[in-house]
N, C-alpha and C positions, 0 to 999 in steps of 0.2 A: 748441146749445144746453145739452143734456146737460155737456158739459166746460165750459163757462162756467159753470154752475152747481155743479161739484164747485172748481172753482179759487176761485169767489167763497167757499164755504164754507172751503175750506184757508187765505185769504188772513184772513177774519174769526176763524177758527180763533189763527193766528199772532197776528194782530191783539190779540186778546182777554189771550192770554198775555203778550205784550210788555206790555201795560198792566197787568199783575197784578206786574211787575217794581217797580214803584212804591213797593208796600205791603212786598215781601219780596226785594229784589234778591239777597241773598246765599242764595236758597231752592236753586239748582240748581249743580250741581256747579262746585269750581275747578279751573281750568287753570294756572293761573300766578298768582302773587300778586309784586309788590314792594313798593316801600315806602307810596306811596299808591294806588295801584291793584290792581284783580283782573280778572282774564280768566277768564269762565265762560260756562259753556256750558248751553242748554236745548234739550232736544229736544220737537219737535212734529210728531206722526205720522211723517214720514218727511223731515224738516227739523231739521236742527241750526241755532241760532241763538248767535253769538259775539257776547257783550255783556261790556264793560268798566264796572266799578263804580270812581269816583273816592271813596276815602274821605273825600278833603279836602275835598271840595264837594258832597257825598254826592248826585253824579250817575251816570246810566245811560245808556250811549252804545253803541247798537246797530253794532257791527263789521261783522257779514257774515250772508247768511243763505245754506246748504250745504243740499244733497241730501244724504241719511244716507249712501248710499255714496260720496261723494268722499273723498279724504282732503286734510281741511280744516286737519289740525294744519299744513301745509306753509306755509299760506296766513296763519298766524297769528304 
């Protein structure tokens, strides 16, 4: 029960921060930039959220969510 409550709080925190991207998608650290897209990362507690901002159509796509100690750069 306790673990479930903790995991629900983490999940809600991550979802809240992801929803915040609709207002300020370029708020977090830029990892890579191409002609029409940017790859950015956002840290939420012990998790790194990798997302893409498409400048052409103003869209945010969540690419993946990694545990902070994982070498996430080899996956993007």
